[in-house]
C-alpha positions in Angstrom: 235.1 24.7 55.2 231.6 25.0 53.8 230.4 22.1 56.0 232.0 23.7 59.1 230.2 27.0 58.3 226.9 25.2 57.8 227.2 23.3 61.1 228.1 26.5 62.9 225.2 28.3 61.3 222.7 25.5 62.3 224.1 25.5 65.9 223.7 29.3 66.1 220.1 29.0 64.8 219.2 26.3 67.3 220.6 28.5 70.1 218.7 31.5 68.9 215.5 29.5 68.6 216.0 28.2 72.2 216.6 31.7 73.5 213.6 33.0 71.7 211.4 30.2 73.1 212.7 30.7 76.6 212.2 34.5 76.4 208.8 34.4 74.7 207.1 31.6 76.8 207.2 33.5 80.1 205.9 36.7 78.3 203.0 34.7 76.9 202.2 33.1 80.2 202.4 36.5 82.0 200.0 38.0 79.4 197.6 35.0 79.7 197.6 34.9 83.5 197.6 38.7 84.0 194.1 38.6 85.7 195.3 35.7 87.9 198.2 37.6 89.4 196.3 39.6 92.1 194.5 36.4 93.2 197.8 34.6 93.4 199.3 37.4 95.5 196.3 37.3 97.9 197.2 33.7 98.7 
């Protein structure tokens, strides 16, 4: 039972880490490329 709980916990943590990475990366990119957005829209 303990092993099952540990595997479920690790799976949950990996999913949370994946979601955090997916949600944080676009935010970082939009912050970094904020000055480039008007230039990109002009194209």
